N, C-alpha and C positions, 0 to 999 in steps of 0.2 A: 746884226752879226757882221759888222764891217771888219773887225779884227779877227784874226785866226782863232784866238782863244777867248774872245769876249763872251762866248756862250758856255764856258766851262767854269766850274768851281771845284777845287780840291781842298778837302779839310783833313787834317791829321790830328788825332788825339792820342796822347800817350798816358798810360797808367803804369803802375808797378808791374802789372802782369800782361799787358797787351798794348798793341798799337792798332788803333782803329782808323781806317781810311774811308772817306766818303767821297765819291765822285758824282757831281751833279752836272747835268747838261740840259740846255733848252732844246726842245724839238722844234720842228718847223712852225708850230703854233705858239711858240714861246712858253710852253709848259715845262716846268722843271721836272726832270727825271733823275732818280738817284740809284746808284749801285754801290754795293760794298764789296771790298776785295779782301779775301782771306789774308791774314798776316803772313802765313807761310808762303803763299803764292807771291805776295808783294816782295818779300825778302829774297826769294829765289830770283826774281826778275832783277831786283836791285843789285844783287851780287853779280849777276851776269853783266850788267851795264857798268858797274863801278870801275872796272879797269879802263874802259873806254872813256868814261867821264874824267878820270884822273889824267889820262893821256891828253885829252883836249885842254884841260886846265894847265897842264905842264907846258903845252905848246903856247898857250896864251901868255904864260909868265915869261917865256923866252923872248917874246917879241916886244 
C-alpha cells in the first residue's frame, strides 16, 4: 500500500437502465472488500462536485 490509491478499485458498468458502481478496497490483511453505491446517491454527489471539477479544469486550461 505504498501509493495512496493502490488499495482501491472502482468499476462502473452502464446499461440502458442503470449505472452500477462497485468500489473495492483491501483491508489491513489485504482482503478485498466491496461496496455498491446507489445510482441516485452517486449522481447527487457527482452533480454537487461537477461545478468544482469544471472550475479546476478551466484553471488548468488557462495555464
